[in-house]
VORO-258280 format. One line per field, with one value per residue (C-alpha): y, x, z. Coordinates in steps of 0.05 Angstrom, whole numbers. Layout:
BEGIN
Y [Y; ...]
X [X; ...]
Z [Z; ...]
// end
This chain:
BEGIN
Y [1744; 1816; 1851; 1867; 1793; 1782; 1794; 1746; 1732; 1662; 1687; 1736; 1681; 1639; 1698; 1696; 1768; 1786; 1845; 1898; 1956; 2025; 2043; 1977; 1987; 2057; 2033; 1976; 2021; 2076; 2025; 2007; 2081; 2092; 2032; 2057; 2127; 2155; 2210; 2202; 2278; 2298; 2365; 2388; 2434; 2456; 2401; 2348; 2354; 2375; 2359; 2299; 2258; 2272; 2249; 2187; 2169; 2180; 2136; 2081; 2084; 2079; 2144; 2193; 2261; 2334; 2385; 2449; 2511; 2580; 2592; 2572; 2521; 2462; 2425; 2400; 2386; 2340; 2301; 2295; 2269; 2210; 2181; 2157; 2112; 2070; 2008; 2027; 1981; 1946; 1899; 1914; 1883; 1911; 1960; 1974; 2047; 2041; 2000; 1936; 1890; 1822; 1787; 1830; 1862; 1911; 1939; 1900; 1902; 1870; 1818; 1796; 1794; 1752; 1705; 1697; 1688; 1664; 1656; 1684; 1752; 1804; 1842; 1912; 1949; 2017; 2062; 2098; 2166; 2148; 2130; 2201; 2243; 2316; 2363; 2436; 2447; 2502; 2521; 2491; 2421; 2371; 2301; 2276; 2305; 2270; 2207; 2196; 2198; 2162; 2174; 2179; 2179; 2114; 2084; 2103; 2078; 2012; 2006; 2001; 2017; 2073; 2020; 1982; 1992; 1995; 2062; 2094; 2145; 2142; 2207; 2224; 2189; 2119; 2129; 2140; 2071; 2038; 2106; 2173; 2225; 2297; 2351; 2419; 2475; 2429; 2484; 2513; 2450; 2459; 2425; 2379; 2356; 2343; 2300; 2255; 2236; 2207; 2136; 2135; 2152; 2109; 2048; 2054; 2050; 2099; 2118; 2142; 2164; 2114; 2053; 1993; 1995; 1974; 1989; 1984; 2034; 2029; 2101; 2142; 2210; 2273; 2340; 2410; 2471; 2541; 2560; 2626; 2588; 2567; 2638; 2673; 2624; 2561; 2505; 2431; 2398; 2366; 2293; 2295; 2324; 2270; 2217; 2244; 2209; 2254; 2330; 2357; 2430; 2460; 2523; 2573; 2567; 2584; 2615; 2661; 2609; 2556; 2604; 2622; 2548; 2539; 2601; 2578; 2509; 2534; 2597; 2589; 2622; 2607; 2587; 2649; 2692; 2657; 2673; 2746; 2764; 2753; 2755; 2769; 2734; 2800; 2808; 2736; 2746; 2811; 2777; 2727; 2781; 2819; 2759; 2751; 2824; 2816; 2757; 2802; 2868; 2906; 2924; 2852; 2803; 2749; 2701; 2700; 2688; 2707; 2653; 2626; 2644; 2717; 2705; 2659; 2709; 2767; 2731; 2720; 2793; 2816; 2777; 2803; 2875; 2869; 2830; 2885; 2938; 2896; 2888; 2964; 2978; 2920; 2886; 2812; 2806; 2850; 2846; 2858; 2925; 2947; 2996; 2937; 2919; 2969; 2917; 2867; 2912; 2875; 2809; 2838; 2875; 2815; 2766; 2801; 2813; 2879; 2895; 2961; 3001; 2971; 2991; 3062; 3063; 3035; 2971; 3009; 3044; 2979; 2945; 3000; 2997; 2922; 2930; 2985; 2942; 2884; 2929; 2956; 2885; 2861; 2922; 2902; 2834; 2871; 2935; 2960; 2984; 3060; 3066; 3040; 3103; 3148; 3118; 3125; 3199; 3212; 3198; 3243; 3192; 3135; 3182; 3193; 3119; 3100; 3151; 3133; 3108; 3136; 3208; 3228; 3203; 3241; 3304; 3301; 3301; 3355; 3402; 3402; 3346; 3292; 3226; 3198; 3124; 3109; 3039; 3043; 3076; 3041; 3003; 3058; 3115; 3076; 3064; 3137; 3162; 3120; 3139; 3213; 3205; 3220; 3165; 3113; 3070; 3079; 3048; 2988; 2977; 2986; 2927; 2887; 2900; 2844; 2859; 2863; 2923; 2891; 2873; 2940; 2977; 2935; 2946; 3021; 3025; 2981; 3029; 3088; 3050; 3026; 3095; 3122; 3069; 3091; 3163; 3187; 3210; 3220; 3176; 3186; 3151; 3185; 3181; 3149; 3091; 3092; 3134; 3202; 3209; 3274; 3308; 3287; 3356; 3391; 3340; 3353; 3428; 3421; 3379; 3431; 3487; 3449; 3440; 3515; 3531; 3486; 3521; 3589; 3566; 3540; 3606]
X [2495; 2510; 2554; 2605; 2616; 2635; 2710; 2733; 2712; 2692; 2643; 2615; 2600; 2567; 2522; 2490; 2509; 2497; 2536; 2501; 2528; 2518; 2465; 2428; 2432; 2402; 2350; 2328; 2323; 2287; 2236; 2220; 2214; 2165; 2124; 2123; 2105; 2167; 2210; 2285; 2291; 2258; 2294; 2280; 2219; 2183; 2209; 2157; 2120; 2177; 2250; 2241; 2201; 2254; 2309; 2271; 2262; 2336; 2357; 2309; 2341; 2410; 2432; 2487; 2455; 2468; 2431; 2424; 2399; 2415; 2451; 2417; 2369; 2390; 2428; 2483; 2433; 2395; 2459; 2475; 2406; 2418; 2464; 2401; 2385; 2447; 2452; 2474; 2536; 2574; 2635; 2702; 2771; 2805; 2861; 2836; 2843; 2785; 2735; 2745; 2686; 2709; 2670; 2701; 2767; 2797; 2860; 2926; 2928; 2860; 2871; 2937; 2909; 2850; 2894; 2941; 2890; 2827; 2769; 2813; 2818; 2801; 2736; 2718; 2652; 2639; 2581; 2540; 2562; 2633; 2612; 2600; 2654; 2647; 2693; 2684; 2708; 2760; 2811; 2868; 2837; 2883; 2875; 2919; 2869; 2810; 2838; 2908; 2982; 3048; 3073; 3149; 3156; 3116; 3157; 3223; 3201; 3177; 3234; 3185; 3192; 3148; 3118; 3092; 3018; 3033; 3068; 3002; 2967; 2892; 2853; 2786; 2745; 2775; 2771; 2696; 2688; 2622; 2594; 2567; 2615; 2593; 2628; 2599; 2601; 2624; 2634; 2689; 2730; 2781; 2762; 2823; 2802; 2731; 2759; 2792; 2722; 2700; 2723; 2702; 2631; 2625; 2668; 2678; 2753; 2809; 2874; 2935; 2999; 2992; 2985; 2953; 2902; 2830; 2791; 2716; 2697; 2627; 2604; 2541; 2563; 2524; 2544; 2518; 2521; 2494; 2466; 2504; 2569; 2559; 2572; 2610; 2661; 2664; 2623; 2611; 2647; 2596; 2620; 2619; 2549; 2528; 2552; 2511; 2445; 2396; 2397; 2349; 2327; 2319; 2280; 2267; 2207; 2143; 2106; 2122; 2096; 2143; 2201; 2185; 2184; 2254; 2281; 2255; 2283; 2352; 2362; 2410; 2372; 2397; 2348; 2368; 2349; 2282; 2268; 2289; 2258; 2189; 2184; 2112; 2085; 2082; 2158; 2172; 2130; 2165; 2233; 2210; 2175; 2241; 2273; 2212; 2218; 2293; 2280; 2240; 2276; 2303; 2364; 2383; 2418; 2365; 2414; 2454; 2394; 2377; 2398; 2353; 2412; 2390; 2327; 2363; 2417; 2367; 2323; 2383; 2403; 2332; 2329; 2398; 2377; 2319; 2362; 2415; 2362; 2333; 2401; 2414; 2350; 2353; 2291; 2282; 2239; 2224; 2187; 2215; 2194; 2190; 2247; 2290; 2292; 2348; 2390; 2383; 2415; 2482; 2445; 2414; 2473; 2518; 2471; 2450; 2487; 2468; 2461; 2487; 2425; 2431; 2505; 2486; 2432; 2480; 2473; 2446; 2391; 2372; 2366; 2319; 2279; 2270; 2246; 2198; 2170; 2161; 2122; 2079; 2062; 2047; 2006; 1943; 1944; 1932; 1896; 1853; 1889; 1898; 1892; 1820; 1800; 1835; 1794; 1730; 1745; 1734; 1661; 1627; 1574; 1624; 1669; 1615; 1603; 1676; 1716; 1789; 1803; 1873; 1852; 1857; 1929; 1946; 1912; 1952; 2017; 1988; 1984; 2060; 2067; 2119; 2137; 2207; 2217; 2288; 2317; 2344; 2284; 2259; 2194; 2158; 2186; 2171; 2099; 2090; 2116; 2063; 2004; 2017; 1996; 1921; 1879; 1934; 1908; 1836; 1851; 1884; 1825; 1777; 1805; 1832; 1784; 1812; 1885; 1930; 1974; 2039; 2008; 1972; 2038; 2069; 2010; 2011; 2083; 2069; 2013; 2061; 2110; 2054; 2024; 2093; 2103; 2037; 2063; 2009; 2060; 2134; 2189; 2263; 2319; 2355; 2429; 2417; 2381; 2306; 2256; 2223; 2152; 2119; 2073; 2083; 2070; 2117; 2170; 2164; 2167; 2229; 2262; 2243; 2270; 2335; 2343; 2332; 2383; 2434; 2421; 2430; 2495; 2519; 2503]
Z [1968; 1986; 1935; 1989; 2001; 1929; 1924; 1869; 1798; 1816; 1869; 1819; 1770; 1824; 1843; 1775; 1759; 1685; 1657; 1616; 1575; 1605; 1553; 1564; 1639; 1635; 1586; 1632; 1693; 1654; 1629; 1701; 1720; 1663; 1684; 1755; 1731; 1765; 1734; 1740; 1734; 1800; 1808; 1737; 1733; 1669; 1623; 1641; 1574; 1529; 1543; 1590; 1539; 1487; 1535; 1553; 1479; 1467; 1525; 1505; 1436; 1470; 1438; 1455; 1468; 1451; 1493; 1453; 1489; 1518; 1583; 1647; 1617; 1662; 1608; 1654; 1709; 1662; 1649; 1723; 1739; 1692; 1746; 1781; 1722; 1732; 1776; 1846; 1844; 1789; 1795; 1762; 1764; 1826; 1809; 1738; 1718; 1668; 1708; 1668; 1665; 1692; 1636; 1581; 1603; 1553; 1586; 1584; 1660; 1668; 1614; 1644; 1715; 1693; 1654; 1713; 1770; 1735; 1784; 1839; 1803; 1856; 1846; 1871; 1868; 1837; 1861; 1808; 1835; 1815; 1744; 1721; 1687; 1665; 1627; 1610; 1538; 1538; 1484; 1525; 1529; 1494; 1464; 1522; 1572; 1540; 1510; 1538; 1522; 1534; 1605; 1602; 1678; 1683; 1627; 1661; 1730; 1703; 1652; 1595; 1521; 1495; 1451; 1512; 1526; 1601; 1589; 1570; 1615; 1603; 1595; 1627; 1574; 1582; 1657; 1649; 1618; 1637; 1658; 1633; 1605; 1594; 1553; 1568; 1516; 1460; 1407; 1451; 1439; 1383; 1318; 1320; 1390; 1367; 1311; 1363; 1387; 1320; 1331; 1404; 1385; 1323; 1336; 1411; 1407; 1422; 1388; 1428; 1394; 1337; 1383; 1351; 1406; 1405; 1468; 1457; 1511; 1540; 1551; 1546; 1519; 1535; 1503; 1517; 1471; 1466; 1397; 1404; 1403; 1331; 1308; 1363; 1390; 1349; 1320; 1326; 1267; 1222; 1224; 1300; 1302; 1254; 1303; 1361; 1351; 1389; 1392; 1444; 1447; 1517; 1536; 1591; 1639; 1601; 1659; 1717; 1767; 1739; 1740; 1812; 1832; 1801; 1836; 1904; 1894; 1874; 1916; 1974; 2030; 2100; 2155; 2194; 2133; 2127; 2200; 2193; 2125; 2097; 2021; 1998; 1937; 1899; 1907; 1887; 1825; 1807; 1808; 1756; 1714; 1709; 1675; 1630; 1609; 1596; 1550; 1503; 1514; 1454; 1496; 1513; 1465; 1456; 1422; 1486; 1530; 1601; 1649; 1705; 1749; 1743; 1783; 1832; 1849; 1848; 1898; 1944; 1938; 1951; 2016; 2036; 2023; 2071; 2120; 2120; 2135; 2191; 2222; 2219; 2255; 2304; 2277; 2291; 2229; 2169; 2103; 2034; 2003; 1931; 1945; 1963; 1889; 1880; 1916; 1859; 1807; 1809; 1796; 1733; 1703; 1713; 1679; 1615; 1550; 1517; 1444; 1416; 1438; 1507; 1512; 1492; 1545; 1598; 1640; 1700; 1661; 1626; 1694; 1720; 1656; 1663; 1735; 1713; 1657; 1705; 1754; 1697; 1673; 1744; 1763; 1726; 1761; 1827; 1808; 1751; 1688; 1694; 1619; 1621; 1659; 1609; 1553; 1593; 1604; 1531; 1540; 1592; 1612; 1619; 1658; 1710; 1717; 1717; 1757; 1766; 1837; 1830; 1821; 1895; 1895; 1831; 1858; 1923; 1884; 1838; 1898; 1902; 1952; 1945; 1979; 1990; 2004; 2023; 2022; 2093; 2125; 2188; 2182; 2221; 2177; 2114; 2135; 2156; 2088; 2053; 2097; 2085; 2012; 2009; 1977; 1976; 2033; 2009; 1941; 1974; 2020; 1963; 1925; 1985; 2043; 2086; 2077; 2139; 2153; 2128; 2061; 2058; 2064; 2009; 1963; 1977; 1956; 1895; 1876; 1874; 1830; 1784; 1775; 1759; 1705; 1674; 1676; 1724; 1776; 1771; 1801; 1806; 1842; 1900; 1917; 1986; 1953; 1943; 1905; 1906; 1878; 1856; 1807; 1734; 1705; 1754; 1739; 1664; 1675; 1717; 1663; 1611; 1656; 1666; 1591; 1581; 1634; 1600; 1534; 1567; 1599; 1532; 1497]
// end
């Protein structure tokens, strides 16, 4: 019999339906998933060998769960994915506010209805997507919000005494009965509110305004918390933490490739943008490397973490930067450049918390430093390490056998030449600016003989940035957006001259 055809309690009993608790239901479905070698967490990347096995063990043990990790580590996403482990439909007594199980009703409404109508009690069906509740813990959350309170308006309209159970208004937790309930950022919940959860977790009952009320709620609780919260904003009260059976530690992606896969999965890029903008693999990798550099930077607060949302929003901004330039020049399609990375600055400064040294340096300078460090790290994955040629130069014989391929480029700038790459340059002007630098194209062709022109232009620009990060040529930002490259020695002399002028002015 189709579940839609079952509309009374009598029909439900005839169908042979056997009720299960939410934790038993999830356990049963998870066991089948494991047997079928299917993961219930399909959209979660990078946790296959760490967090997911821990979660599966906790669910098999029928535990409530605390996800502990820094911002942007998919803690809430993990909880939301558990919805797929519930049965698609479950029956409940029609009209019940707390999804009463017909076989074990707990609300006064459901018990009275079942007593009055027996097998004719009306049955409704609840889809698994409606069995998930979520609450962000904020200082203004009250016990009434979570658990419930007396509703004076209901009592007046129904002419009830405040001592009558029917005058109660149930909070979000009782309304999540027979489902999953998530409290995000648990330490932000006031201690007295956390205390109200003790009985719900341990005995499964609730207490409202001193009512002699026992409601054995059937809920899988999932909590999330950031370790930083334990010191900066609040803490999880010890007795509550003791009642959460499994604490699972989350983490950031461990490789650039994994981080890139997450970014591409989560970034909101419109089809029109995909048609208009090509993002080379090098640029995709640089986005992720910036986040990797931030997670170990001395200027960034490591206890706060660097969210995966940094790379997602940075990727979106990078595409939009190239799209904007293409629109200005009437190009149907364009390719992301290295100079376009100036467009992701807002995505970096808004996603990192700075320590004192970082604040002194300034968010903008820290962002540029992180981009520079990312380019330096990535450079040796595409071209030989410039430092290896410096070492060879100490030995005359080695120097002859191992001449730096970058020397013609450095010499060109040493003759007083410079190159300016502006963010809004047309594709033709951008390409012309790069080809004027002697030796630049030759180095690219030396290591990438089969490269097409579009990739060659990108690698030529990347070469300039890489050499500047190794202090072989100078680089400075320009007001119109973009960079100016020149001779390193001349740049140092100009800086020294400017310092002397400032001293003279001061004197």
